[in-house]
N, C-alpha and C positions, 0 to 999 in steps of 0.2 A: 845545110839542114840537119835539124839535130833530127834524129833519127830514132835517139835513145828515150825521149822525152823525160829525161833527166833534168829536173832545174836547180837542183844543188849547185853552189858553186858560190864563188864571191863579185859581183860586181865590180867592176874596175872606177875608178874617182871620176865622175859625172858633176852637172849643175845640177842642183836640186831644182823642183819642177818652177818654183818661182823665181829664180834663180836664171833662165833662159830667158836668154836677150836678143832679139829683133834681127838687131844689123847682123850678129855673129852666126845666127841661124842662115840670111842670107847671105854672108858672106862663105860662111862651109860649102854653100847651095850654089856657088858661083864658079863650080867646075863642072865639066863635061861626066868626069870618071864618078865624081860624089852625086850628081842627079842621076847618073845609072844604076848608081848604088840604091840610090835612094827608091828608083821604080823597085827593085828586086824588093827593099826593106819592106815597101809599100804594102806585100803580102800579107804581113803579121806573122808570119812565120819566124822561127829561129833561123841564122844561117850561120852555118863556119864560113871560114874565112876562106875555103879554098879559093883562090883566083879562078882557077877551071870553073867549078860551079858557080862560080859567080860573074863568068864571061869576062874575065880581065887576067886569061892565060897569057896574054902581050906584055902585061907588066910584071916586073919584079914585085917579087913576093914583098920588100920592102917599101916598094913605093906603093900595094897595096894598104900597107899596114898604115902608112900615114895616112893615107885618105881616110881611114875607118878612125884613126886618131883623133881628126879636123872634125869629124863627125859628133863621134861621142863628147867631145871637150866642148862644141856649142850647144851641145844636150838635146841631138837629133835622134840618136841611138844610146841605147848602154849596151855594154861588154860584158856580159858573164864570162869567168873564167872557171873550167871544168876539167881538171888535172893540167894536159899538155895543150886541150883546146880552149878554142873562143867562140863564144856564139853571139852575133849580132842580133839586138830585135831594136827595127824603129817605136820611139818612145811617141807613139802616134796620142796616147790620149792626154801626157803633158802638154803638146803641141798642140791639139786642137783645144784645150784650155784655157794655155796661154794667147795663141793666134788663130781664134776661131774663122775658117776657113781656108787657113792659107795652104794645108798641105793639099786638100783638095785642089785651089785653085793652080797648085806647082805643079801637081799630078797630073790634073787633066791640060794643062799646056803641053806636058810632055809626049802624048799620046795625038797632039796635032801633027 
């Protein structure tokens, strides 16, 4: 999680709000690791990319980066680069506007 509150930095490439496609979102979330990340990002906090803090310490750093890239390219998350650090946040407002109720349904199903 970002403890410094610094929102400065550049966003990595991601689809615009109106360019997010349902099939890409569903494809990206068709993986247990990415569903795990969705649960974490759903807190609304900006998360750093530490495998251990994300509960993915058993995965290689490049594997975690791959999962994060898939989610960003699908439009599920945004990634902000601040120096050598990357911070990821769920694009909740964009996804809710584009696909009302989708995130709520997915997150509820993950609780069961």
